C-alpha positions in Angstrom: 40.8 139.1 187.6 44.3 140.6 187.1 45.4 143.0 189.8 43.1 141.9 192.5 43.4 138.1 192.0 46.2 136.8 189.8 45.8 133.9 187.4 46.2 130.6 189.3 46.0 132.2 192.7 44.0 130.2 195.3 40.8 131.7 196.7 38.1 130.6 199.2 34.5 130.8 198.1 31.4 130.7 200.2 27.7 130.3 199.7 25.7 133.4 198.6 22.2 134.5 198.4 22.0 135.9 194.9 19.5 138.5 196.1 22.2 140.0 198.4 24.9 140.4 195.8 25.9 144.1 195.3 28.3 146.2 193.4 31.9 145.5 194.4 31.3 141.9 195.3 33.5 139.2 193.7 31.3 136.3 192.7 31.5 133.0 190.9 29.0 133.1 188.0 27.8 130.5 185.6 28.7 132.1 182.2 28.3 130.7 178.7 28.8 127.1 179.6 31.5 127.6 182.2 32.1 129.7 185.3 33.9 133.0 185.9 35.1 134.6 189.1 34.4 138.3 188.4 33.7 141.6 190.0 30.1 142.9 190.1 30.2 146.3 188.4 26.4 147.0 188.7 23.4 145.2 190.1 19.7 145.4 189.4 16.8 143.5 190.9 17.3 140.5 188.5 20.8 140.8 187.0 24.4 141.7 187.7 26.9 143.3 185.4 30.2 141.4 185.6 33.6 142.4 184.6 37.2 142.3 185.7 39.4 144.6 187.9 41.0 146.4 185.0 38.0 147.7 183.2 36.7 144.9 181.0 33.0 144.3 181.0 31.7 140.8 180.2 28.0 141.5 180.3 24.8 141.0 182.3 24.1 137.7 184.1 21.0 136.7 185.9 21.3 136.7 189.6 20.2 133.1 189.6 23.6 132.4 187.8 25.6 133.6 190.8 26.8 130.4 192.7 29.3 131.7 195.2 31.0 134.7 196.7 34.7 135.4 197.4 35.6 135.1 201.0 39.4 135.1 200.9 42.3 135.5 198.5 45.3 133.4 199.5 48.8 134.8 199.1 50.6 133.5 196.0 52.8 130.4 196.7 50.7 129.1 199.6 
């Protein structure tokens, strides 16, 4: 998620209740056979719209696909 989290930068993730995820959260989501760390752009009762920090939208994911939430971004080089 270029600009907010650089490629290869270490982060700390924590558990999340998918029902509590809201717009602006950074979450780890199961996506097309893999996982993505992405920004929640919009949230409905059952789904979240995920994208990056520079305007790209990936698409809608079910809330049940959200497996973690960003807690901390570690400085580069640590």
